[in-house]
N, C-alpha and C positions, 0 to 999 in steps of 0.2 A: 502493500499500501504505500503511496506518495500522497503526505501532506502537507502541505503550507501552515502554520501558526503567526497569527499576529498579534501584538502586546504593544501597544505605545504608552506604555508605564514611563515615566519619568526615573521613581525611585525604586529600590530594589526592598519588594514587600511580598507578603505572600503570594499574591500571583503571579509575580514574576518566577518565585522558585517553584512555584508551581509546573508554571508551564519548562521551565527550563528541564525539571525533572521527567516532564511525560515527554518533550523532544527525546531527551538522553534515554528514558525506556524504550520508546520507539525504535531508534537507531539501535541499540541494544539487542533488540528481535527482529531486525534483519528488515526495518521498514523506513523507507524514505524519508525523512522530517524537516524540512526548513524552515526557518524563522523570519519574519518581517519587527523589525524594532528599531527603535527612536536612534540614532548616531550618535555615540558616547555615553548609552545609556548602560548600569551597570546588567542590564539583564545581556544588553548586544554584544558588551564583551567577556562575559561570562559565555555566552554559548560561543564565541568565537573561540577560548582556549577549550572550550571541550570538542573544538571540530566541527560544530554544527556551522553550515551556510546560512549564511546572516544577510539579506537583505536590509539595508540600514535607509533611514529617512532621516530629515534634521532641518533645522530653521522654523522657522513661523509655517502656521498652516499645513503641519504635519500631518494631520487626517486627509486633506485633500493631497498632497503627496503620496500618501501611503497608495490613496486610492487611484494613481495616474500610475506608481509600481505597478499596481496589483493588476492592473490593465495589463500593462506590457508584460507581468509574468504570466499571466493566463494565456495571455497568444504566444508565451514560448514554451510551454509547460502544460502538460495534463497531471491536475492534483488529484485521485480519486476524491478528495473533502479539505475542505478549507475549516480550520479551525481557529474562531476570536476569542482571543483571555480577558477582554476587558472592551468597555465599552465605546472607545478610541477608537479600537481596532475593528470592532462590529460598524460602525459609522462609516468607515473607510470604503470596508468590505461591500455593502448596502451603496458607498456611490459609487464604486465600481461595477457596481451588477454580478458579484460573485456569484450569486444564485443561479446565476441565469446559466451558468459553465460548469458548476460544483457542488453540491452539499455543503450548507453550513452548519458548523454547528456552534453556538455561543455560550461562554460560560458565565455564569451570575453567579455574584461573588458578595454581593451586598443584599440586607435583608430588607429594606424595605422598599416598598412598588415600585417598579420602574411607572416612567412618566408615562400616562395616556393623553398626552399631545400625539398627533398623528403620525409626526415624521419621529420619534420614537417609539413608537408602536410599530412603525414599519420597518424598522433597523428588524425590532426583535420577529416579527411574521416573515424576514425574509429567512430565518433561519430555521431548518429541518429537524434541531432538537435545542433546548435551551439546557444546559447542565448547571444543575443548584447545586451548591458545593454543601449543602446541609438541608434537612427536611423543613428547619426554621427558613431557608431561602427560598424553598420551592414554595413557602406558602406566600410569601411576599412576592414570589414572580405571578401567581395563580391571583394575586388579588388586582395585578396589573388588567385581570382582564383576557390572559391566554390561555389557551386549551393545556388542560390536565395532559392530555396526551402527551405534548410535548416537551415536556417536561420534566428530566430525570433527573433523581440524582445521584452523583458519583462524587465521596467524601474527598478531600483533598489528603493524600499520603506523604510520610516524610523517611528517612532514609533512618533503619535501627543501628545505631553502631554498637562497637564495643563496648562494654562494661570498663572504665577505667580502674589503672591496679591501681592501689594505696598511694604510692611514690606518686600518679601524674595526679588523683584527684586533692594531694597534698601540696604536688606544685599547683595547682590551679588556684588554692584557696590561697597561697602568699600572696598571688595577685591583688587580691584584695583585703590584705594583711591582716587577716582574720587568723590567728596562734589555734594551734589544737588542742583547746580545750574545752570540757564539757560544757558549759556556759557561752561560748562564744557561735550557736549558730546562725547561719548565714541563709536568708531568708531573700530571694530573688524573683525579678520580675522581665520576661525579654515582649517589649514591642514600641510603637511609637507612641509619643507620649500626647494624646488628645484627649477632650474629656471623656468620649463614651469611654475609653478605655480605667478610665476611674483607678488612675494610679494612687490618687490621694485619699483614696481611702486606706492605702498600703502604709502609708505615713501617720496618716491618724489611726492604724492600730498599733505602729509601732511601739510608742512610750507604752500600752498597755501589756504587750509582751515582754518589753524589756522588766517590768513588775518583778517578771516571774522569773527571765531571762536579760541581767543586765549587761552582758558582752553581746547580746544580739544585734545583729546589722542587716540592713536590705539594700539590693544590688536593684537599681533601674537602669536596666541595659537599653538604649533605645536614645532617641533624639524626635523633638516636635515642636508644637508650638507652645504647648503645653509648661516645658522645661521651667522660665523661672517662677512662673506661680509655684510649682511646686517647690521649688529649690525655698523661696521666701517664707510656704508652708510647714517646710520642715526644720528652720529656723523659728519658726514662731513657736513650734511645740517640743523644742527644746532636743530635738533631735540631728541638727543641721550635721554632724560631724559624723553621724552614723547611716545615716546614707548616702551613698553612691551612687552620681550621676555620670553611668558611666559613657554615655553617650552610643554611637556608633559602633558596634565591636567586631572587626574583621572577621574574628574566629568565635563564633559565639559559644559555641562547644563547649571552651572552657569558663566562661560562667555557669553552662551545666552542671558542668564538672566539678565545682567549686559550691555548689547547693547543698542545704539541708533541705528543705523544703522549697517549693515552686507556687508563686500567688500569682491568682489568676483574676481579677476583678470586673471584668469586661463588662459592660452594663446590659450588649443585645449584639456579641458576639457570634457572625454571621456561621463559626466554625471558630478557630481559634488554632493557628499555625504554630506558636510558640507554646501554647498546653500541647500540645501533639508531639513536637519537639523535647517536651521534659518528661514528657510521660515516657517515650522512647528512651530516653536517657536512666529511666526506672528510678525518675524522683515522684516520693509523694505530693500531692500537691491538693492546696485549697483554692476552688473556684467557685464565682458566685456561681446560682441557679438559675441562668439567664440566657436568653439566644439558644444555639445550639449546644450548650458545656452539657444539658443532661443529655444529650445522644454519645456524648462521649466519657463521661464520668457520671457514674454509679455510686451514689454515697455509700462511704462505709466498706464499698468492696475492690474499688479501684481508684480512690483517692476521696477527697470529704466535699460539700459542696454546703457551700454557705447559702440561707434563704432569702436574705435581705443584705443588700448595701450598705450594713452595717458594721463600722468598725471594729466594735466590742465581739461580734460573732465572729468576723474574721482571725482576731488576735484569740479568741479562746479556741478555734479548730487548729490553728496554727501552734498553741501549748499544749492540747492534747496530743500532736504527733511529738514534741518535741521530747514532752514526758515520757511517751510510749515508744522507746525504740521498735519494738517488734511490731508494735500496729504500724510504722514508717514501713519499715521493713515489707511488709506484707504486701501494704497498697503499694509502693514501689515497684514490686513485682507484679503485681498484677495490670498494673498501668502497662509494665513493656508488656504485658502478653498480650492487653487489647489490641496496640498499637501492631504487632507483630500477626495479626488476624486479622484488624479489620481498617487499618488508617495507615499500613506501610504505604512506601512508594510503589512496590510492585503490584499491590492490591489497587492500587489506583489507574496506576497504567494498563491491567488487563481490564479492569473494571469499563476503562474510554474504546481502549480495541472494541470489546462486545460491542458499546455502544454505537462506533463507528461502524461495525459492520450490520448492525440493521439498518441504522442509517443509509446506508451503501447498497443495502440490499431492497430498500422501500423508493429510494432514488434508481435502481435499474444499473449504480456504479459497482462491482464488484472486484474484490483485489482475487 
């Protein structure tokens, strides 16, 4: 099968990571997969480094440039299917009339309904199938008025790394200046600093945790528009010196290796790539029972769910894990097993390929 993938995102976030994992997984299985991306974007650079053929567009009016490029590519190559990984990519494909030449699949990664404006719906109606990354996202797509049979759930996937050796974990912890002592627990969250990600709940919970574990620290890996506000909040609550604003971390695996507990306070998460990655590392997680999180975490089986965005409830869940190492170990092992069974990158690629087969079969395109 020959597929063309489009992602016009400027930043490196969960969607771009999934696009690259999918393209690499397809190529590893013997399929031809090419990518259209913004010139100089992290996705374009990482895909090129991985040996993927990348068609780059840049400058102003990127969607229009991408549409013109798509027309040229369609004249030169017969693609069995075109997969649009973001809304800008879907717009470019629609403007280029890609659906007249090959089946189109569109990923939807946000939970709010698509706009009902004719232009917006026309883009999605040009796709033979819409991939929702969770049941929560699927409900948002259906609220836009699109037919249910067009929308299928394919969960994101992450690589399942080997577990670190004790000396590797200790080296990772030293990066965050955390001595190897029982009360020096390290909590952490990985994600863009946005209001809906609710990292402020973690900063408000930290003083409560430190009443029981005074050496506890918090690492916030990621950057975003809320950083200054969160830094001010940490100072106001007297925890400015024990909240580490790590910014963008090039090798985020070093964060996961160092942590004792992973925290995920997002208020309406479409799925949660960093939560999946933390669970793949065998970390016990405390997460807010909102959005798609309950599709991943089963309370008391592979993590702890907090029912409301309350710092006291988050703190209580954290203290429970720190006080009961056997519980933390059991939840961490179960979390890793959940990823291996349901949310691995390999599972995502296979499920996506199965969807491609169905779409191509319906459209008369067979590999």
